[in-house]
C-alpha positions as a printed Julia matrix, in Angstrom:
212×3 Matrix{Float64}:
   0.0      0.0     0.0
   1.12     3.49   -0.73
   0.64     6.05    1.95
  -0.19     9.4     0.49
   0.31    12.49    2.46
  -1.69    15.52    1.43
  -1.12    18.98    2.71
  -4.29    20.9     3.25
  -4.15    24.66    3.46
  -6.22    26.47    5.92
  -9.4     27.54    4.18
 -10.99    30.87    4.95
 -14.1     30.83    7.02
 -17.24    32.11    5.43
 -20.53    32.8     6.96
 -23.84    31.62    5.72
 -23.95    33.13    2.27
 -27.68    32.59    2.05
 -28.13    35.29    4.68
 -25.11    37.35    3.79
 -26.16    40.8     2.63
 -23.13    40.97    0.36
 -24.37    38.03   -1.75
 -26.66    38.88   -4.6
 -29.82    36.86   -4.55
 -29.99    34.35   -7.4
 -27.81    31.61   -8.89
 -24.69    33.76   -8.92
 -23.12    36.18   -6.59
 -21.02    39.17   -7.17
 -17.41    38.29   -7.38
 -16.32    41.84   -7.28
 -18.05    42.22   -3.94
 -16.84    38.85   -2.58
 -13.44    38.37   -4.25
 -12.26    35.57   -1.93
 -15.38    33.41   -2.01
 -13.88    30.65   -4.27
 -10.2     30.27   -5.3
 -10.1     27.54   -7.99
  -6.36    26.85   -7.87
  -6.41    26.58   -4.13
  -9.66    24.65   -3.87
  -8.92    22.18   -6.67
  -5.48    21.19   -5.47
  -6.66    18.83   -2.67
  -9.18    17.25   -4.99
  -6.57    16.86   -7.69
  -4.11    15.39   -5.23
  -6.75    12.92   -4.04
  -7.65    12.0    -7.63
  -4.03    11.59   -8.63
  -3.3      9.59   -5.51
  -6.31     7.38   -6.05
  -5.41     6.95   -9.73
  -1.81     6.08   -8.9
  -2.99     3.75   -6.17
  -5.46     2.1    -8.55
  -2.76     1.79  -11.23
  -0.38     0.27   -8.74
  -3.11    -2.11   -7.58
  -3.84    -3.05  -11.17
  -0.12    -3.55  -11.86
   0.18    -5.64   -8.72
  -2.92    -7.59   -9.74
  -1.5     -8.13  -13.22
   1.82    -9.24  -11.74
  -0.03   -11.5    -9.32
  -2.16   -12.84  -12.16
   0.97   -13.37  -14.25
   2.59   -15.14  -11.32
  -0.55   -17.21  -10.84
  -0.63   -18.02  -14.55
   3.04   -18.99  -14.44
   2.39   -21.13  -11.39
  -0.66   -22.6   -13.12
   1.37   -23.3   -16.26
   4.11   -24.86  -14.14
   1.5    -26.84  -12.24
  -0.2    -27.93  -15.45
   3.15   -28.84  -16.96
   4.06   -30.79  -13.85
   0.62   -32.41  -13.85
   0.94   -33.29  -17.53
   4.38   -34.74  -16.88
   3.03   -36.69  -13.95
   0.04   -37.84  -16.03
   2.4    -38.85  -18.83
   4.56   -40.71  -16.32
   1.48   -42.34  -14.81
   0.28   -43.34  -18.29
   3.73   -44.67  -19.12
   3.79   -46.66  -15.89
   0.25   -47.91  -16.54
   1.2    -48.89  -20.08
   4.32   -50.59  -18.78
   2.29   -52.39  -16.13
  -0.3    -53.37  -18.73
   2.39   -54.73  -21.04
   3.99   -56.55  -18.13
   0.62   -58.0   -17.15
  -0.11   -59.04  -20.74
   3.35   -60.57  -21.05
   2.84   -62.4   -17.74
  -0.57   -63.65  -18.84
   0.86   -64.69  -22.21
   3.72   -66.57  -20.52
   1.25   -68.23  -18.14
  -0.97   -69.2   -21.08
   2.04   -70.58  -22.97
   3.14   -72.53  -19.88
  -0.37   -73.89  -19.44
  -0.49   -74.83  -23.12
   2.9    -76.57  -22.84
   1.81   -78.45  -19.71
  -1.48   -79.4   -21.37
   0.37   -80.58  -24.46
   2.82   -82.59  -22.35
  -0.09   -84.1   -20.45
  -1.87   -85.0   -23.69
   1.38   -86.44  -25.1
   1.93   -88.52  -21.96
  -1.67   -89.75  -22.11
  -1.28   -90.6   -25.82
   1.98   -92.47  -25.12
   0.4    -94.37  -22.24
  -2.66   -95.19  -24.34
  -0.46   -96.25  -27.26
   1.67   -98.48  -25.01
  -1.44  -100.04  -23.47
  -2.97  -100.52  -26.91
   0.24  -102.08  -28.24
   0.46  -104.46  -25.29
  -3.21  -105.34  -25.54
  -3.01  -105.77  -29.31
   0.18  -107.83  -28.99
  -1.54  -110.19  -26.55
  -4.66  -110.25  -28.67
  -2.78  -110.5   -31.94
  -1.08  -113.74  -31.07
  -4.42  -115.28  -30.11
  -6.15  -113.94  -33.22
  -3.33  -115.03  -35.52
  -3.31  -118.48  -33.99
  -7.08  -118.74  -34.38
  -7.02  -117.45  -37.95
  -4.1   -119.67  -38.84
  -5.88  -122.67  -37.4
  -8.97  -121.77  -39.44
  -6.9   -121.49  -42.59
  -7.04  -117.76  -43.18
  -3.26  -117.38  -43.12
  -1.1   -119.76  -45.14
   2.14  -119.97  -47.03
   1.49  -119.83  -50.79
   4.27  -122.34  -51.53
   3.1   -124.63  -48.78
  -0.5   -124.26  -49.9
   0.51  -124.94  -53.52
   2.44  -128.0   -52.44
  -0.47  -129.2   -50.33
  -3.09  -128.57  -53.01
  -1.27  -129.31  -56.27
   1.89  -131.28  -55.6
   0.93  -133.64  -52.82
  -2.24  -134.98  -54.49
  -0.4   -135.55  -57.77
   2.5   -137.17  -55.92
   0.14  -139.34  -53.98
  -1.59  -140.34  -57.21
   1.74  -141.18  -58.78
   2.82  -143.13  -55.71
  -0.52  -144.89  -55.65
  -0.17  -145.78  -59.32
   3.37  -146.96  -58.76
   2.29  -149.02  -55.79
  -0.58  -150.46  -57.75
   1.76  -151.31  -60.59
   4.19  -152.83  -58.11
   1.43  -154.73  -56.44
   0.21  -155.9   -59.85
   3.71  -156.87  -60.95
   4.29  -158.61  -57.66
   0.97  -160.37  -57.97
   1.8   -161.4   -61.53
   5.25  -162.52  -60.41
   3.77  -164.4   -57.51
   1.33  -166.06  -59.89
   4.12  -166.96  -62.27
   6.31  -168.26  -59.46
   3.36  -170.19  -58.1
   2.59  -171.69  -61.47
   6.26  -172.53  -62.05
   6.48  -174.0   -58.61
   3.37  -176.06  -59.21
   4.66  -177.22  -62.52
   8.02  -178.22  -61.04
   6.29  -179.86  -58.16
   4.18  -181.84  -60.56
   7.29  -182.62  -62.58
   9.09  -183.84  -59.46
   6.11  -185.9   -58.52
   6.03  -187.41  -61.92
   9.74  -188.15  -61.72
   9.3   -189.77  -58.35
   6.52  -191.9   -59.62
   8.39  -193.15  -62.67
  10.98  -195.46  -60.93
   8.22  -197.3   -59.21
   6.66  -198.08  -62.55
  10.02  -199.27  -63.86
  10.48  -201.71  -61.04
């Protein structure tokens, strides 16, 4: 605040001009009769000093207000800049946290997928081993049953059994029949020869008796 000091001059004392005989009745009064009634330079100086003081004071207040407003605006700009920086940092941290969370969730999902795949692979291997063992035990029984029923055979063995063995047996049978026939014929011939010789020997034995 600015303290203004004004110097007031001692003003002359006037009586009540409404009842002063020296004042002319009406809106004006005679200056030549009352020369010291109103001194403009002297009377306007206090008013002018008050006006100037008030104007200067108002100007100073406005300047101080403008400086205060400028300071407030600067503080507001600094605050807004700081807030924007903090908001940007918060957004960056949130984005970083979001990415970290997404990466963590993605890693967890990948780990779960790997564990699920390993579990499925282990189950498939166990099922395949069980199926192989079961099929191996069943296969031997089925193959034995099918082989005994004639569904599985060796082509060479089957050809020998179907084509060669019957022909061979026929040939052997024919040979045996021929041998049996030849033997029978030979036996008949030997029998006939033996009978003839026996008859001849009997005749020879009977001849000396006749001679005697």
